N, C-alpha and C positions, 0 to 999 in steps of 0.2 A: 801612814807611810807603808806599813806592813800590808794593808788591804790593797793598796795601789800596786805593789810588787806582785802580790798574789794574783790580782786581776791580769797583769801583764803575762804572767806565767801561764794562766789558764787560756788566755787569748792565743798565745803562741802554740800551745798544745792543740787547740781546736783548729787552727789554720794549717797545721802540718800536712804535708802532702806525702802520698805514698812514693816510694822509690819507683823510677821508671822501669818499664818492662818492654820486651820486644824480641826481635830476632835479628841476628847478624850472621853473615856467612860468606861463602865463596861459591862461585859458579865455575865449574870445571868441565872441560871437554876431554873425554877419554875414548880410547878405542884405536881405530886406525889399523893399518897393516900390522899383524902380529901383536896387536894390543900395545904398541909402543907409545901411542899418543896419550899424554896426560899433562894438560896445561890449563891455566886460568884463562877465562874468556870474558869479554864484555857482553852485556845483554840487558834484559829487563826481567825482573822478578814480579809476578803477579801474586797477590795475597788475597785469598778467599776465606770467608768464614766457613769452617768445616761443618757440614750438616749430616754427613754420613750417607748422602745420596750419590748414586752413580759410581762409576769406576773412577778412582783417584786420578788416573792418567787421562781421563776424558772430561774432567770437570769443566773445562773451558767450553765444551760443546753442549753442556746442559742448557735447556731453554731458560733464559732469565739469569744465568750465572754471570754475575757482574763482579769483578774484583773490588775488594774494599779499597785497595790502592795498588799502584805499580811503582816500583822503585828501581833505579838504575843499578846495574852492576858495572863498576868501572873497569878499566883495562886490566886491572889485577884481579878481576872477578869479585871484588868485595862489594857487599851490599849491607844495608842497615835499615831497619824499620822499627819505629816505636809503636807498640801495640798493647792494648789492655790484655789482662789475662784471659785465656780462652783457647779453643781449638781452631786451628787454621790449616789451610792447604796452600802450599807454595808451589807454583809452577814457574817455569822460566822459558824464555826464548833467547837464543844467542843472537848476536848481531848477524844478520844474514838470514834469519827466519827459522833456524832449526829449533824445534820444540824439545825441551828437556824433560827429564823425569819429574814427577810430582812427589811432594813429600808432605805428609801430615805431621804437624807439630802441636804440642800442647805448651802454651806459655803460662808459667806460674807467676804469681805476684812477685814483684821485686826481682825479676830475673831477666837476663838477656840470654836467649838460647842460641848456641852456635850450631850451624848446619852447613852441609856441603850438598849442593845440588849438582847432579851430573848430567851431562849431555853426551849422547853417543855420537861419535865421529862418523 
């Protein structure tokens, strides 16, 4: 009986999975006359593996640069993506086509990183 229980405990330990990791955040539009505009906006966030090549803000123009994934930012600007640990570059486009700033992030194991991506009005 003791060997059977020990076997179950070892099997459970071997099949354990790491905690999920990724990025979550808000897409914001800022600026406008006298800098008074500051609101959440809907759009699309593109996530690239960060390679250190090119200008962060022009990554989407690099030959062969294809995002790992695109995730929607809802009407409250909220987005969420599950990602393995690593370095990534986040870019966004507001609904209507305005390109937003790019942001480099480093995802650690068992962590959800919170970010704010800004778009100039």
